[in-house]
DSSP file (Angstrom, degrees, kcal/mol; ACC not computed):
  #  RESIDUE AA STRUCTURE BP1 BP2  ACC     N-H-->O    O-->H-N    N-H-->O    O-->H-N    TCO  KAPPA ALPHA  PHI   PSI    X-CA   Y-CA   Z-CA
    1    1 A M              0   0    0      0, 0.0     2,-0.5     0, 0.0     0, 0.0   0.000 360.0 360.0 360.0 136.8    9.6   -7.4   15.6
    2    2 A L        -     0   0    0      1,-0.0     2,-0.7     2,-0.0     0, 0.0  -0.625 360.0-139.4 -77.0 126.0    8.0   -8.3   12.3
    3    3 A E        -     0   0    0     -2,-0.5     2,-0.6     2,-0.0    -1,-0.0  -0.784  14.5-160.2 -91.0 118.2    6.7   -5.3   10.4
    4    4 A L        -     0   0    0     -2,-0.7     2,-0.5     2,-0.0    -2,-0.0  -0.869   5.8-169.7-100.5 121.8    3.4   -5.9    8.7
    5    5 A M        -     0   0    0     -2,-0.6     2,-0.2     2,-0.1    -2,-0.0  -0.933  15.6-150.5-113.0 135.8    2.5   -3.5    5.9
    6    6 A N  S    S+     0   0    0     -2,-0.5    17,-2.4    19,-0.1     2,-0.3  -0.234  70.0  75.2-102.4  45.7   -1.0   -3.5    4.6
    7    7 A F  E     -A   22   0A   0     15,-0.2     2,-0.4    -2,-0.2    15,-0.2  -0.982  57.4-157.8-145.7 159.5   -0.2   -2.4    1.1
    8    8 A H  E     -A   21   0A   0     13,-2.3    13,-2.9    -2,-0.3     2,-0.5  -0.997   6.2-158.8-137.6 133.3    1.4   -4.0   -2.0
    9    9 A I  E     +A   20   0A   0     -2,-0.4     2,-0.3    11,-0.2    11,-0.2  -0.943  19.3 165.6-115.6 130.7    3.1   -2.1   -4.8
   10   10 A S  E     -A   19   0A   0      9,-2.5     9,-2.9    -2,-0.5     2,-0.4  -0.944  26.1-134.3-138.6 159.7    3.5   -3.8   -8.2
   11   11 A Y  E     -A   18   0A   0     -2,-0.3     7,-0.2     7,-0.2     3,-0.1  -0.964   4.9-155.2-122.3 136.3    4.3   -2.6  -11.8
   12   12 A R  E  >> -A   17   0A   0      5,-2.7     5,-1.2    -2,-0.4     4,-0.9  -0.907   3.3-162.1-107.6 103.4    2.6   -3.6  -14.9
   13   13 A P  T  45S+     0   0    0      0, 0.0     2,-0.8     0, 0.0     3,-0.4   0.856  77.6  77.2 -55.7 -38.1    5.0   -3.2  -17.9
   14   14 A V  T  45S+     0   0    0      1,-0.3     3,-0.4    -3,-0.1    -2,-0.0  -0.662 118.3   3.2 -73.7 113.2    2.1   -3.3  -20.3
   15   15 A G  T  45S-     0   0    0     -2,-0.8    -1,-0.3     1,-0.2    34,-0.0   0.134 105.4-109.4  95.9 -20.3    0.7    0.3  -20.0
   16   16 A G  T  <5 +     0   0    0     -4,-0.9    33,-0.6    -3,-0.4     2,-0.4   0.876  64.2 157.2  62.5  39.0    3.4    1.3  -17.5
   17   17 A V  E   < -Ab  12  49A   0     -5,-1.2    -5,-2.7    -3,-0.4     2,-0.6  -0.839  35.5-149.8-102.9 131.1    1.1    1.5  -14.6
   18   18 A V  E     -Ab  11  50A   0     31,-3.0    33,-2.7    -2,-0.4     2,-0.5  -0.881  16.4-153.2 -96.2 124.1    2.2    1.2  -10.9
   19   19 A R  E     -Ab  10  51A   0     -9,-2.9    -9,-2.5    -2,-0.6     2,-0.6  -0.861  10.6-169.3-102.5 127.2   -0.5   -0.4   -8.8
   20   20 A V  E     -Ab   9  52A   0     31,-2.8    33,-2.7    -2,-0.5     2,-0.6  -0.947  10.7-168.4-115.1 109.6   -0.7    0.4   -5.1
   21   21 A L  E     -Ab   8  53A   0    -13,-2.9   -13,-2.3    -2,-0.6     2,-0.4  -0.880   1.1-166.2-104.5 121.6   -3.2   -1.9   -3.4
   22   22 A F  E     +A    7   0A   0     31,-2.4    34,-0.7    -2,-0.6     2,-0.3  -0.834  10.9 174.5-102.1 144.0   -4.2   -1.1    0.2
   23   23 A Y  E     + b   0  56A   0    -17,-2.4    34,-0.3    -2,-0.4     2,-0.1  -0.989  44.0   7.2-147.5 156.3   -6.0   -3.7    2.3
   24   24 A G  E    S- b   0  57A   0     32,-2.2    34,-3.3    -2,-0.3     2,-0.4  -0.380 114.8  -8.6  73.1-154.6   -7.2   -3.9    5.9
   25   25 A T  E     - b   0  58A   0     32,-0.2     2,-0.5    -2,-0.1    34,-0.2  -0.636  68.9-165.0 -81.5 128.4   -7.0   -0.9    8.2
   26   26 A V  E     + b   0  59A   0     32,-2.6    34,-3.4    -2,-0.4     2,-0.2  -0.960  10.2 175.7-121.4 119.8   -5.0    2.0    6.6
   27   27 A G     >  -     0   0    0     -2,-0.5     4,-1.9    32,-0.2    34,-0.2  -0.493  49.2 -87.6-110.9-175.4   -3.7    4.9    8.6
   28   28 A F  H  > S+     0   0    0     32,-0.4     4,-2.6     1,-0.2     5,-0.2   0.890 124.6  54.9 -60.1 -43.0   -1.6    7.9    7.9
   29   29 A A  H  > S+     0   0    0      1,-0.2     4,-2.3     2,-0.2    -1,-0.2   0.902 108.2  49.5 -62.2 -40.5    1.7    6.0    8.6
   30   30 A E  H  > S+     0   0    0      2,-0.2     4,-2.7     1,-0.2    -1,-0.2   0.892 110.7  49.5 -64.6 -40.0    0.7    3.3    6.0
   31   31 A K  H  X S+     0   0    0     -4,-1.9     4,-2.1     1,-0.2    -2,-0.2   0.919 113.3  45.9 -66.4 -41.6   -0.1    5.9    3.4
   32   32 A M  H  X S+     0   0    0     -4,-2.6     4,-2.4     2,-0.2    -2,-0.2   0.879 113.2  49.9 -69.7 -36.7    3.2    7.8    3.9
   33   33 A E  H  X S+     0   0    0     -4,-2.3     4,-2.5    -5,-0.2     5,-0.2   0.935 111.9  47.7 -64.0 -46.8    5.2    4.5    3.9
   34   34 A A  H  X S+     0   0    0     -4,-2.7     4,-2.4     1,-0.2    -2,-0.2   0.904 112.5  49.9 -59.6 -41.9    3.5    3.3    0.7
   35   35 A T  H  X S+     0   0    0     -4,-2.1     4,-2.5     2,-0.2     5,-0.2   0.921 110.2  49.9 -63.4 -46.4    4.2    6.7   -0.9
   36   36 A A  H  X S+     0   0    0     -4,-2.4     4,-2.6     1,-0.2    -2,-0.2   0.920 112.9  45.9 -60.8 -45.1    7.8    6.7    0.1
   37   37 A R  H  X S+     0   0    0     -4,-2.5     4,-2.3     2,-0.2     5,-0.2   0.898 111.0  53.8 -66.0 -38.8    8.4    3.2   -1.3
   38   38 A L  H  X S+     0   0    0     -4,-2.4     4,-2.4    -5,-0.2    -2,-0.2   0.950 113.5  42.0 -57.7 -52.4    6.5    4.1   -4.6
   39   39 A V  H  X S+     0   0    0     -4,-2.5     4,-1.4     1,-0.2    -2,-0.2   0.900 112.3  54.3 -63.1 -44.5    8.7    7.1   -5.1
   40   40 A E  H  < S+     0   0    0     -4,-2.6    -1,-0.2    -5,-0.2    -2,-0.2   0.905 118.0  34.6 -56.4 -44.5   11.9    5.3   -4.2
   41   41 A K  H  < S+     0   0    0     -4,-2.3    -2,-0.2    -5,-0.2    -1,-0.2   0.831 130.2  27.6 -84.1 -33.3   11.3    2.5   -6.7
   42   42 A Y  H >< S+     0   0    0     -4,-2.4     3,-1.8    -5,-0.2    -2,-0.2   0.198  77.3 112.0-119.7  15.6    9.6    4.4   -9.6
   43   43 A R  T 3< S+     0   0    0     -4,-1.4    -1,-0.1     1,-0.3     5,-0.1   0.730  72.6  67.8 -64.0 -20.0   10.9    7.9   -9.5
   44   44 A H  T 3  S+     0   0    0     -3,-0.2     2,-0.4    -4,-0.1    -1,-0.3   0.638  74.7 102.2 -73.7 -15.4   12.8    7.3  -12.7
   45   45 A R    X   -     0   0    0     -3,-1.8     3,-0.6     1,-0.2    -3,-0.0  -0.587  63.9-154.3 -74.6 121.8    9.6    7.0  -14.6
   46   46 A A  T 3  S+     0   0    0     -2,-0.4     2,-0.4     1,-0.3    -1,-0.2   0.880  90.4  30.9 -68.2 -37.2    9.0   10.3  -16.5
   47   47 A R  T 3  S-     0   0    0     80,-0.1    -1,-0.3    -3,-0.1     2,-0.1  -0.622  85.2-161.3-122.6  73.6    5.3   10.0  -16.6
   48   48 A L    <   -     0   0    0     -3,-0.6    35,-2.7    -2,-0.4     2,-0.5  -0.322   4.8-167.7 -60.2 125.1    4.4    8.1  -13.5
   49   49 A R  E     -bc  17  83A   0    -33,-0.6   -31,-3.0    33,-0.2     2,-0.4  -0.977   7.0-169.4-118.5 123.0    0.9    6.5  -13.7
   50   50 A V  E     -bc  18  84A   0     33,-3.1    35,-3.1    -2,-0.5     2,-0.7  -0.942  18.4-160.8-123.0 131.3   -0.5    5.2  -10.5
   51   51 A L  E     -bc  19  85A   0    -33,-2.7   -31,-2.8    -2,-0.4     2,-0.8  -0.942  15.9-162.3-107.1 107.7   -3.6    3.0   -9.9
   52   52 A L  E     -bc  20  86A   0     33,-2.9    35,-3.5    -2,-0.7     2,-0.8  -0.829   4.6-161.0 -95.0 106.8   -4.4    3.5   -6.2
   53   53 A D  E     +bc  21  87A   0    -33,-2.7   -31,-2.4    -2,-0.8     3,-0.2  -0.799  25.3 160.1 -98.2 108.7   -6.7    0.6   -5.2
   54   54 A L  E >   +     0   0A   0     33,-2.8     3,-1.2    -2,-0.8    34,-0.1   0.175  42.2 108.7-108.7  15.2   -8.7    1.3   -2.0
   55   55 A R  E 3  S+     0   0A   0      1,-0.3    -1,-0.1    32,-0.2   -32,-0.1   0.780  86.2  37.3 -66.5 -24.6  -11.4   -1.3   -2.6
   56   56 A Y  E 3  S+b   23   0A   0    -34,-0.7   -32,-2.2    -3,-0.2     2,-0.3   0.160 101.4  98.1-113.9  15.7  -10.1   -3.6    0.2
   57   57 A A  E <   -b   24   0A   0     -3,-1.2     2,-0.5   -34,-0.3   -32,-0.2  -0.771  55.6-154.5-107.9 149.2   -9.1   -0.8    2.7
   58   58 A H  E     -b   25   0A   0    -34,-3.3   -32,-2.6    -2,-0.3     2,-0.2  -0.975  27.9-135.9-119.1 113.1  -10.7    0.7    5.7
   59   59 A S  E     +b   26   0A   0     -2,-0.5   -32,-0.2   -34,-0.2   -34,-0.1  -0.457  27.0 177.9 -77.2 135.1   -9.3    4.2    6.2
   60   60 A K        +     0   0    0    -34,-3.4     2,-0.5    -2,-0.2   -32,-0.4  -0.297  41.7 127.4-122.9  45.2   -8.3    5.4    9.7
   61   61 A V        -     0   0    0    -34,-0.2    -2,-0.1   -33,-0.1   -34,-0.1  -0.891  53.3-134.5-109.3 130.8   -7.1    8.8    8.6
   62   62 A T     >  -     0   0    0     -2,-0.5     4,-2.3     1,-0.1     5,-0.2  -0.294  27.6-107.8 -74.8 166.4   -8.3   12.0   10.1
   63   63 A L  H  > S+     0   0    0      1,-0.2     4,-1.9     2,-0.2     5,-0.1   0.893 121.6  50.3 -61.9 -40.4   -9.4   15.0    8.0
   64   64 A E  H  > S+     0   0    0      1,-0.2     4,-2.4     2,-0.2    -1,-0.2   0.904 110.4  49.5 -69.6 -37.7   -6.2   16.8    9.0
   65   65 A E  H  > S+     0   0    0      1,-0.2     4,-2.4     2,-0.2    -1,-0.2   0.884 109.0  52.7 -65.4 -36.2   -4.0   13.9    8.2
   66   66 A Q  H  X S+     0   0    0     -4,-2.3     4,-2.3     2,-0.2    -1,-0.2   0.875 108.9  49.7 -63.4 -38.7   -5.7   13.6    4.8
   67   67 A R  H  X S+     0   0    0     -4,-1.9     4,-2.5     2,-0.2    -2,-0.2   0.907 111.1  49.4 -68.5 -40.8   -5.0   17.3    4.2
   68   68 A Q  H  X S+     0   0    0     -4,-2.4     4,-2.6     2,-0.2    -2,-0.2   0.932 111.8  48.8 -59.5 -46.2   -1.3   16.7    5.1
   69   69 A F  H  X S+     0   0    0     -4,-2.4     4,-2.2     2,-0.2    -2,-0.2   0.912 111.5  49.2 -59.3 -46.4   -1.1   13.8    2.8
   70   70 A T  H  X S+     0   0    0     -4,-2.3     4,-2.5    31,-0.2    -1,-0.2   0.917 111.9  48.1 -64.0 -45.2   -2.7   15.8   -0.1
   71   71 A R  H  X S+     0   0    0     -4,-2.5     4,-1.7     1,-0.2    -1,-0.2   0.896 109.3  54.8 -62.5 -40.6   -0.3   18.7    0.5
   72   72 A Y  H  X S+     0   0    0     -4,-2.6     4,-1.2    -5,-0.2    -2,-0.2   0.937 112.1  42.3 -56.2 -49.0    2.6   16.2    0.6
   73   73 A I  H  < S+     0   0    0     -4,-2.2     3,-0.2     1,-0.2    -2,-0.2   0.898 113.2  52.5 -66.0 -41.2    1.7   14.8   -2.8
   74   74 A A  H  < S+     0   0    0     -4,-2.5    -1,-0.2     1,-0.2    -2,-0.2   0.773 116.9  39.4 -68.3 -25.5    0.9   18.2   -4.3
   75   75 A E  H  < S+     0   0    0     -4,-1.7    -1,-0.2    -3,-0.2    -2,-0.2   0.594  89.6 106.2-100.4 -12.7    4.4   19.5   -3.3
   76   76 A H     X  -     0   0    0     -4,-1.2     4,-2.4    -3,-0.2     5,-0.2  -0.514  69.3-137.3 -74.5 131.9    6.4   16.3   -4.0
   77   77 A P  T  4 S+     0   0    0      0, 0.0    -1,-0.1     0, 0.0     4,-0.1   0.768 100.8  34.4 -63.9 -25.3    8.6   16.8   -7.2
   78   78 A V  T >4 S+     0   0    0      2,-0.1     3,-0.9     3,-0.1     4,-0.3   0.882 121.0  44.8 -91.4 -45.9    7.7   13.2   -8.5
   79   79 A L  G >4 S+     0   0    0      1,-0.3     3,-1.2     2,-0.2    -6,-0.1   0.803 100.6  65.8 -75.7 -29.7    4.2   12.8   -7.3
   80   80 A R  G 3< S+     0   0    0     -4,-2.4    -1,-0.3     1,-0.3    -2,-0.1   0.725 107.3  44.3 -68.3 -16.5    2.9   16.2   -8.3
   81   81 A R  G <  S+     0   0    0     -3,-0.9    -1,-0.3    -5,-0.2    -2,-0.2   0.443  94.7 107.4-101.0   0.0    3.4   15.3  -12.0
   82   82 A A    <   -     0   0    0     -3,-1.2     2,-0.5    -4,-0.3   -33,-0.2  -0.351  67.8-131.2 -76.9 153.9    1.9   11.8  -11.6
   83   83 A Y  E     -c   49   0A   0    -35,-2.7   -33,-3.1    -2,-0.1     2,-0.5  -0.939  29.1-166.9-102.3 125.9   -1.4   10.7  -13.0
   84   84 A I  E     -cd  50 108A   0     23,-2.0    25,-1.9    -2,-0.5     2,-0.6  -0.956  14.9-166.7-128.0 118.6   -3.4    8.9  -10.2
   85   85 A A  E     -cd  51 109A   0    -35,-3.1   -33,-2.9    -2,-0.5     2,-0.6  -0.917  15.2-153.6 -99.7 120.7   -6.5    6.8  -10.7
   86   86 A V  E     -cd  52 110A   0     23,-3.1    25,-2.8    -2,-0.6     2,-0.6  -0.855   4.7-156.3 -99.7 122.3   -8.2    6.2   -7.3
   87   87 A L  E     -cd  53 111A   0    -35,-3.5   -33,-2.8    -2,-0.6    25,-0.2  -0.890  14.6-177.5-105.4 117.3  -10.3    3.0   -7.2
   88   88 A H        -     0   0    0     23,-3.0     2,-0.2    -2,-0.6   -33,-0.2  -0.743  33.1-103.9-108.9 156.6  -13.0    2.9   -4.6
   89   89 A P    >>  -     0   0    0      0, 0.0     3,-1.4     0, 0.0     4,-0.8  -0.587  34.1-119.7 -73.2 146.0  -15.5    0.2   -3.7
   90   90 A R  G >4 S+     0   0    0      1,-0.3     3,-0.5    22,-0.2    23,-0.0   0.842 110.8  58.6 -58.3 -34.2  -18.9    0.9   -5.1
   91   91 A S  G 34 S+     0   0    0      1,-0.2    -1,-0.3     3,-0.0     3,-0.0   0.718 113.7  35.4 -70.8 -19.6  -20.4    0.9   -1.6
   92   92 A R  G <4 S+     0   0    0     -3,-1.4     2,-1.2     1,-0.1     3,-0.3   0.348  89.4  92.9-115.4   6.7  -18.1    3.7   -0.3
   93   93 A C    <<  +     0   0    0     -4,-0.8    -1,-0.1    -3,-0.5    -5,-0.0  -0.689  44.9 123.0-101.3  82.7  -17.7    6.0   -3.3
   94   94 A T        +     0   0    0     -2,-1.2    -1,-0.2     1,-0.2    -4,-0.0   0.621  59.9  53.4-114.8 -18.3  -20.5    8.4   -2.6
   95   95 A V  S    S-     0   0    0     -3,-0.3    -1,-0.2     5,-0.0     5,-0.1  -0.971  86.6-109.3-123.3 132.2  -18.8   11.9   -2.5
   96   96 A P    >>  -     0   0    0      0, 0.0     3,-0.9     0, 0.0     4,-0.7  -0.209  31.3-115.6 -53.5 150.5  -16.5   13.3   -5.2
   97   97 A L  G >4>S+     0   0    0      1,-0.3     5,-1.7     2,-0.2     3,-1.1   0.847 111.9  62.7 -59.7 -36.4  -12.9   13.6   -4.1
   98   98 A A  G >45S+     0   0    0      1,-0.3     3,-0.6     2,-0.2    -1,-0.3   0.830 105.1  47.5 -60.0 -32.4  -12.8   17.3   -4.3
   99   99 A R  G <45S+     0   0    0     -3,-0.9    -1,-0.3     1,-0.2    -2,-0.2   0.604 110.2  53.0 -86.0 -11.3  -15.4   17.5   -1.5
  100  100 A R  G <<5S-     0   0    0     -3,-1.1    -1,-0.2    -4,-0.7    -2,-0.2   0.321 108.1-120.8-103.4   6.7  -13.5   14.9    0.6
  101  101 A S  T < 5S+     0   0    0     -3,-0.6   -31,-0.2    -4,-0.4    -3,-0.2   0.898  71.4 126.9  55.9  44.8  -10.2   16.8    0.5
  102  102 A C  S   <S-     0   0    0     -5,-1.7     2,-0.9     1,-0.1    -1,-0.1  -0.003  77.4 -35.4-106.7-147.7   -8.5   13.9   -1.1
  103  103 A L  S    S+     0   0    0      1,-0.1    -1,-0.1    -2,-0.1    -6,-0.1  -0.703  76.3 157.2 -78.3 109.9   -6.4   13.8   -4.2
  104  104 A F        +     0   0    0     -2,-0.9     2,-0.2    -7,-0.1    30,-0.1  -0.087  18.2 112.4-138.5  38.8   -8.3   16.4   -6.3
  105  105 A W  S >  S-     0   0    0     28,-0.1     3,-1.7     1,-0.0    28,-0.1  -0.602  80.5 -96.9-101.6 174.0   -6.3   18.0   -9.0
  106  106 A H  T 3  S+     0   0    0     26,-0.3    25,-0.1     1,-0.3    27,-0.0   0.586 118.0  66.0 -70.6  -8.7   -7.0   17.5  -12.7
  107  107 A S  T 3  S+     0   0    0    -27,-0.1   -23,-2.0    25,-0.1     2,-0.3   0.172  98.3  62.4 -95.9  16.4   -4.3   14.8  -13.0
  108  108 A S  E <   -d   84   0A   0     -3,-1.7     2,-0.3   -25,-0.2   -23,-0.2  -0.986  60.4-177.9-134.6 150.6   -6.2   12.5  -10.8
  109  109 A R  E     -d   85   0A   0    -25,-1.9   -23,-3.1    -2,-0.3     2,-0.4  -0.964  20.5-129.2-141.3 158.1   -9.6   10.8  -11.1
  110  110 A E  E     +d   86   0A   0     -2,-0.3     2,-0.3   -25,-0.2   -23,-0.2  -0.856  28.2 175.4-109.9 146.4  -11.8    8.5   -9.0
  111  111 A F  E     -d   87   0A   0    -25,-2.8   -23,-3.0    -2,-0.4     3,-0.1  -0.963  32.8-163.1-145.1 158.5  -13.3    5.3  -10.3
  112  112 A V  S    S+     0   0    0     -2,-0.3     2,-0.5   -25,-0.2   -22,-0.2   0.467  83.4  68.0-115.7 -12.4  -15.4    2.4   -9.1
  113  113 A A     >  -     0   0    0      1,-0.1     4,-1.9   -24,-0.1     3,-0.2  -0.943  69.5-151.9-109.9 123.4  -14.6    0.2  -12.1
  114  114 A E  H  > S+     0   0    0     -2,-0.5     4,-2.7     1,-0.2     5,-0.3   0.886  96.5  57.3 -58.1 -40.7  -11.0   -1.0  -12.5
  115  115 A S  H  > S+     0   0    0      1,-0.2     4,-2.2     2,-0.2    -1,-0.2   0.890 106.8  48.1 -61.6 -39.2  -11.3   -1.3  -16.2
  116  116 A E  H  > S+     0   0    0     -3,-0.2     4,-2.3     2,-0.2    -1,-0.2   0.901 111.3  50.4 -65.5 -39.2  -12.3    2.4  -16.5
  117  117 A A  H  X S+     0   0    0     -4,-1.9     4,-2.2     2,-0.2    -2,-0.2   0.918 112.9  45.8 -65.7 -43.3   -9.4    3.5  -14.3
  118  118 A E  H  X S+     0   0    0     -4,-2.7     4,-2.1     2,-0.2    -1,-0.2   0.885 111.1  53.6 -63.9 -40.3   -7.0    1.5  -16.4
  119  119 A A  H  X S+     0   0    0     -4,-2.2     4,-1.3    -5,-0.3    -2,-0.2   0.911 109.0  48.6 -61.7 -44.6   -8.5    2.9  -19.6
  120  120 A W  H  X S+     0   0    0     -4,-2.3     4,-0.6     1,-0.2     3,-0.4   0.920 112.2  48.5 -62.9 -45.8   -8.0    6.4  -18.3
  121  121 A L  H  < S+     0   0    0     -4,-2.2     3,-0.5     1,-0.2    -1,-0.2   0.835 110.6  51.5 -64.2 -33.1   -4.4    5.8  -17.4
  122  122 A S  H  < S+     0   0    0     -4,-2.1    -1,-0.2     1,-0.2    -2,-0.2   0.734 104.1  57.5 -76.4 -23.1   -3.7    4.2  -20.7
  123  123 A R  H  < S+     0   0    0     -4,-1.3     2,-0.2    -3,-0.4    -1,-0.2   0.633  79.5 109.1 -80.2 -14.2   -5.1    7.1  -22.7
  124  124 A I     <  +     0   0    0     -4,-0.6     2,-0.3    -3,-0.5   -41,-0.0  -0.454  45.6 173.9 -68.8 126.4   -2.8    9.7  -21.1
  125  125 A K        +     0   0    0     -2,-0.2    -2,-0.0     2,-0.1    -3,-0.0  -0.930  37.2  15.4-130.7 156.5   -0.2   10.9  -23.6
  126  126 A G  S    S-     0   0    0     -2,-0.3     3,-0.1     2,-0.0    -2,-0.0  -0.206 103.0 -20.9  78.7-169.9    2.5   13.5  -23.4
  127  127 A A  S    S-     0   0    0      1,-0.1    -2,-0.1    -2,-0.0   -80,-0.1  -0.425  75.3 -99.7 -74.5 147.0    3.9   15.3  -20.4
  128  128 A P        -     0   0    0      0, 0.0    -1,-0.1     0, 0.0   -46,-0.1  -0.311  39.8-116.4 -61.4 148.0    1.9   15.4  -17.2
  129  129 A R        -     0   0    0      1,-0.1     3,-0.1    -3,-0.1   -22,-0.1  -0.501  35.6 -92.8 -84.1 156.6    0.0   18.6  -16.5
  130  130 A P        -     0   0    0      0, 0.0     2,-0.3     0, 0.0   -24,-0.2  -0.276  44.9 -98.3 -69.4 157.0    0.8   20.8  -13.6
  131  131 A V        -     0   0    0    -57,-0.1     2,-0.5   -26,-0.1   -51,-0.0  -0.561  32.9-169.0 -76.0 131.9   -1.0   20.4  -10.3
  132  132 A V        -     0   0    0     -2,-0.3   -26,-0.3    -3,-0.1     2,-0.3  -0.943  11.3-157.0-123.9 107.6   -3.9   22.8   -9.6
  133  133 A L        -     0   0    0     -2,-0.5     2,-0.3   -28,-0.1   -28,-0.1  -0.588   2.7-148.0 -85.6 142.6   -5.1   22.6   -6.0
  134  134 A Q        -     0   0    0     -2,-0.3   -30,-0.1   -30,-0.1     2,-0.0  -0.672  40.0 -81.9 -97.2 162.4   -8.5   23.7   -5.0
  135  135 A S              0   0    0     -2,-0.3   -34,-0.1     1,-0.2    -1,-0.1  -0.345 360.0 360.0 -67.3 146.9   -9.1   25.2   -1.6
  136  136 A L              0   0    0    -35,-0.1    -1,-0.2    -3,-0.1   -69,-0.0   0.441 360.0 360.0 -81.8 360.0   -9.4   22.7    1.3
């Protein structure tokens, strides 16, 4: 059976940014698979910078699944040090991430403009900061 994944991972050497593009319906399994592939391929990068593009995705993740996913990233030895810019479509970005129990530590930011997300990732210098989780 042909396995269809609704994400694409690419690396931009200029700026050292890994782009994860989701499209179509995205569930918990797709998020976990994309995360596993991202880590497998780019774990060697000391300061992983990720542009998570959700503009073309329709999420089918429950609140509990989102909490599990957030905990997984926060506890993962590679991802907890990563800087993550989350790109939302303008029409669906109405609530800050911290209130949606998404990726909400100080080494992640949400954006609606791709240029702003890329600018934030390119300004990051030095070692990644530790993860600070807020209560779910």
